[in-house]
C-alpha positions in Angstrom: 231.7 -82.6 55.0 233.8 -79.9 53.3 232.1 -76.5 52.6 232.5 -75.1 49.1 232.0 -71.5 50.0 233.3 -69.4 52.9 231.2 -67.6 55.4 230.9 -63.8 55.6 233.4 -63.6 58.4 235.9 -65.9 56.7 235.6 -63.8 53.6 236.2 -60.6 55.6 239.2 -62.3 57.3 240.7 -62.7 53.8 240.1 -59.1 53.0 237.0 -59.5 50.9 234.1 -57.1 51.4 230.6 -56.9 49.9 229.5 -53.7 48.2 228.0 -52.3 51.4 231.3 -52.8 53.2 233.2 -51.2 50.4 230.8 -48.2 50.2 231.4 -47.6 53.9 235.1 -47.2 53.2 234.4 -45.1 50.0 235.7 -47.9 47.8 234.3 -49.6 44.6 235.3 -52.7 42.7 237.2 -52.3 39.4 236.7 -54.3 36.2 239.4 -56.8 37.2 239.0 -56.8 41.0 239.2 -60.4 42.3 236.0 -61.6 44.0 234.4 -64.6 45.8 231.0 -65.6 46.9 229.7 -66.5 50.3 226.4 -67.9 51.4 224.1 -65.7 53.5 220.5 -66.3 54.3 218.9 -67.8 51.1 221.3 -66.6 48.5 224.9 -65.9 47.5 226.6 -62.5 48.2 229.6 -61.3 46.1 232.6 -59.9 48.0 235.5 -58.1 46.4 239.2 -58.0 47.3 239.5 -54.8 49.3 243.2 -54.3 48.5 242.5 -54.1 44.7 239.4 -52.0 44.8 239.4 -48.4 43.5 238.7 -45.3 45.6 235.3 -43.6 45.0 235.2 -40.0 43.9 235.2 -37.7 47.0 231.8 -36.5 48.0 230.8 -33.0 47.0 227.7 -31.0 47.3 225.3 -30.8 44.3 225.5 -27.7 42.3 222.4 -25.4 42.0 221.8 -26.7 38.5 222.0 -30.3 39.6 219.6 -29.6 42.5 217.2 -27.9 40.0 217.4 -30.9 37.6 216.8 -33.3 40.5 213.8 -31.3 41.7 212.4 -31.1 38.2 212.9 -34.9 37.8 211.2 -35.7 41.1 208.3 -33.3 40.1 207.9 -35.1 36.7 208.0 -38.5 38.4 205.4 -37.4 40.9 203.2 -35.9 38.2 203.5 -39.1 36.2 202.4 -41.1 39.3 199.4 -38.8 39.8 198.5 -38.9 36.1 198.6 -42.7 36.1 196.5 -42.8 39.3 193.9 -40.4 37.7 193.9 -42.5 34.5 193.2 -45.6 36.5 190.4 -43.9 38.4 188.9 -42.6 35.2 189.0 -46.1 33.7 187.4 -47.5 36.8 184.7 -44.8 36.7 184.0 -45.4 33.0 183.7 -49.1 33.6 181.3 -48.6 36.5 179.3 -46.2 34.3 179.1 -48.8 31.5 178.0 -51.5 34.0 175.4 -49.1 35.5 174.0 -48.2 32.0 174.0 -51.9 31.1 172.0 -52.7 34.3 169.6 -49.8 33.6 169.1 -51.2 30.1 168.4 -54.7 31.4 165.8 -53.3 33.9 164.2 -51.2 31.2 164.1 -54.2 28.8 162.5 -56.3 31.5 159.8 -53.6 32.1 159.2 -53.3 28.4 158.8 -57.0 28.1 156.2 -57.0 30.9 154.3 -54.1 29.4 154.2 -55.9 26.0 152.3 -58.8 27.6 149.5 -56.6 28.9 150.1 -57.2 32.6 147.8 -56.6 35.5 149.0 -54.8 38.6 148.0 -55.9 42.0 148.4 -54.7 45.6 147.0 -55.7 48.9 146.6 -54.3 52.4 146.7 -56.7 55.3 146.0 -57.2 59.0 149.8 -57.4 59.5 152.9 -59.1 58.3 153.0 -62.4 60.1 152.0 -66.0 59.2 148.4 -65.8 60.4 147.6 -62.3 59.0 145.1 -61.9 56.1 144.2 -59.6 53.2 141.8 -56.8 54.1 141.9 -54.9 50.8 142.9 -55.9 47.3 143.0 -54.0 44.0 143.8 -55.0 40.5 144.5 -52.5 37.7 145.2 -53.0 34.0 148.3 -51.5 32.3 146.2 -48.5 31.2 145.3 -47.7 34.8 141.7 -48.9 34.7 140.6 -50.3 38.1 139.3 -53.8 37.5 138.9 -54.7 41.1 139.0 -52.7 44.3 137.4 -54.1 47.5 137.7 -54.3 51.2 137.7 -57.9 52.6 136.4 -58.8 56.1 139.1 -60.9 57.8 138.8 -63.5 60.5 141.5 -61.9 62.6 141.8 -58.3 63.9 143.9 -55.6 62.2 147.2 -55.1 64.0 147.6 -51.5 65.3 150.9 -51.1 63.5 149.3 -52.1 60.1 146.3 -49.8 60.8 148.7 -46.9 61.4 150.1 -47.5 57.8 147.0 -48.0 55.7 144.3 -46.5 58.0 141.9 -49.4 57.7 140.1 -50.3 61.0 138.2 -53.3 62.1 135.0 -51.1 62.1 135.5 -50.3 58.5 135.8 -54.0 57.6 132.7 -55.1 59.6 130.4 -54.8 56.5 133.0 -55.8 53.9 132.5 -59.0 51.9 134.4 -62.1 53.2 137.3 -63.7 51.3 135.2 -66.6 49.9 133.1 -64.0 48.1 136.2 -62.0 46.8 138.4 -64.9 45.7 136.3 -66.0 42.7 136.3 -62.5 41.3 140.1 -62.3 41.8 140.7 -65.7 40.2 138.6 -64.7 37.1 140.8 -61.6 36.6 144.2 -63.1 37.3 143.9 -66.6 35.7 146.5 -67.0 33.0 147.9 -63.5 33.3 151.2 -61.8 34.1 150.6 -60.0 37.4 153.1 -57.4 38.6 153.3 -56.2 42.2 155.8 -54.4 44.4 157.1 -57.1 46.7 155.1 -59.8 44.8 156.3 -62.5 47.2 154.6 -60.8 50.1 151.3 -60.3 48.2 151.4 -63.9 47.0 152.0 -65.2 50.5 149.2 -63.2 52.1 146.8 -64.2 49.4 147.7 -67.9 50.1 147.4 -67.4 53.8 144.0 -65.8 53.5 142.8 -68.7 51.4 144.2 -71.2 53.8 142.4 -69.5 56.7 139.1 -70.1 54.9 139.9 -73.6 53.7 140.1 -72.5 50.0 142.5 -73.4 47.2 145.8 -71.6 47.6 146.6 -71.2 43.9 144.9 -68.3 42.0 146.0 -69.4 38.5 148.5 -66.6 37.8 150.6 -67.5 34.8 153.6 -65.5 36.1 154.4 -62.9 38.8 156.6 -59.9 38.2 158.1 -57.9 41.1 159.2 -54.3 40.8 161.0 -54.6 44.2 163.2 -57.4 43.0 163.7 -55.8 39.6 165.0 -52.5 41.1 167.0 -53.9 44.0 170.3 -53.7 42.0 169.6 -50.1 41.2 168.9 -49.3 44.8 172.4 -50.2 46.1 171.4 -53.8 46.7 168.6 -52.8 49.1 164.9 -53.5 48.7 163.5 -50.2 47.5 160.2 -48.9 49.0 157.5 -48.1 46.5 158.3 -44.4 46.8 162.0 -45.1 46.2 161.0 -47.3 43.1 159.0 -44.3 41.7 162.1 -42.1 42.2 164.4 -44.6 40.5 162.1 -45.0 37.6 161.5 -41.2 37.3 157.8 -41.7 37.7 155.3 -39.4 39.4 154.5 -39.8 43.0 150.9 -39.6 44.2 148.1 -41.4 45.9 147.8 -42.7 49.5 148.9 -45.9 51.0 146.0 -48.0 49.9 145.7 -51.0 47.5 144.5 -49.1 44.4 146.9 -46.2 44.6 149.8 -48.5 45.4 148.9 -50.8 42.5 148.8 -47.7 40.2 152.2 -46.6 41.6 153.6 -50.0 40.6 152.1 -49.6 37.2 153.7 -46.1 36.8 157.1 -47.6 37.8 156.9 -50.2 35.0 155.6 -47.7 32.4 158.4 -45.2 33.2 161.1 -47.9 33.1 159.8 -49.3 29.8 159.8 -45.7 28.4 163.6 -45.9 28.6 163.8 -48.9 26.4 161.7 -48.1 23.3 160.0 -45.2 21.5 156.6 -46.9 21.6 156.6 -46.9 25.4 157.6 -43.2 25.5 154.4 -42.4 23.5 152.5 -44.7 25.8 153.7 -42.9 28.9 152.8 -39.5 27.4 149.3 -40.7 26.6 148.8 -42.2 30.0 149.9 -39.0 31.7 146.9 -37.3 30.1 144.6 -40.0 31.6 146.2 -40.0 35.1 145.2 -37.0 37.2 147.0 -36.3 40.5 148.4 -39.8 40.6 145.0 -41.5 40.9 144.1 -44.6 38.7 142.5 -43.7 35.4 139.3 -45.7 35.1 137.1 -46.1 32.1 137.3 -47.8 28.7 139.4 -45.0 27.2 142.4 -46.0 29.3 141.9 -49.6 28.4 141.7 -48.8 24.7 144.8 -46.7 25.0 146.7 -49.5 26.7 145.7 -52.0 24.0 147.0 -49.7 21.3 150.2 -49.0 23.1 150.8 -52.7 23.8 150.3 -53.5 20.1 152.9 -50.9 19.2 155.3 -52.2 21.8 154.8 -55.8 20.6 155.4 -54.6 17.0 158.6 -53.0 18.1 159.8 -56.3 19.6 159.5 -55.3 23.2 158.6 -58.8 24.4 162.1 -59.4 26.0 163.0 -62.1 28.5 163.4 -60.6 31.9 166.0 -61.6 34.4 163.9 -60.6 37.5 162.6 -63.5 39.6 159.3 -64.9 38.5 156.9 -67.5 39.8 153.4 -68.8 39.1 150.5 -69.5 41.4 
């Protein structure tokens, strides 16, 4: 088979050099310099007839003016590169800020939607965290901060020392408390058909079901929908589950109260109210009014708080605050 093109060595033997070879001899091809092509690697290389190439201008050092111009050109190019990098960083920052604000708006809209439905806020304290542990304290507050239910519950299993170190409830304190079969009907009457919000609602729901199972009672309480401030605020907490204290900080709500069911339920309520305040003027007035009723972070009992809540919820609903929420919800 006859080759159509020479190799590099065959071209050199005929006096043809590529531009690298010519540059090494300070030569350059002219407009009419004969050339040929040879195959190398994965492409063709052009080689020129050395005998008919032109000599390059002798090398000479750059003048001070040329050096200054080259320096200024390099400086401008470097500054342009820096400016482009800064512009890209600024665009990225502004995009992240827009995404962050959009996320905050979505969270605030969800909280406002919850608030407009007149939710109840629930928290439990338990003997522990495992599959056989039970509820030993439960509290339910309305959105105005009124305590609708707060009671200790006598379990059928002992309190784990680790749990007791957190909430401070001992087996001795629970000896005279009502059992779960006496508490469950009161809880069902309050929660049936309602939106119930908790911090880590899945945990509270599981422990309520476990406690009912331990007594051979129905697992479902009749809640229409559960809302969870832990799930709601995870995206605003760098993708990590926020503690209740962290949730208060994210929402800009007041801290206060100990680690017991009623104070924790009230802290969850304050998180939702503070978040909703970012979404609509009615909720801002609502938060200001509730601040007068809440003293030192404690729940604000009494009919005044409930009336205040009803009025605020009416204003929120009139403002169109009943917005679909993207946070996980479940019934039971």
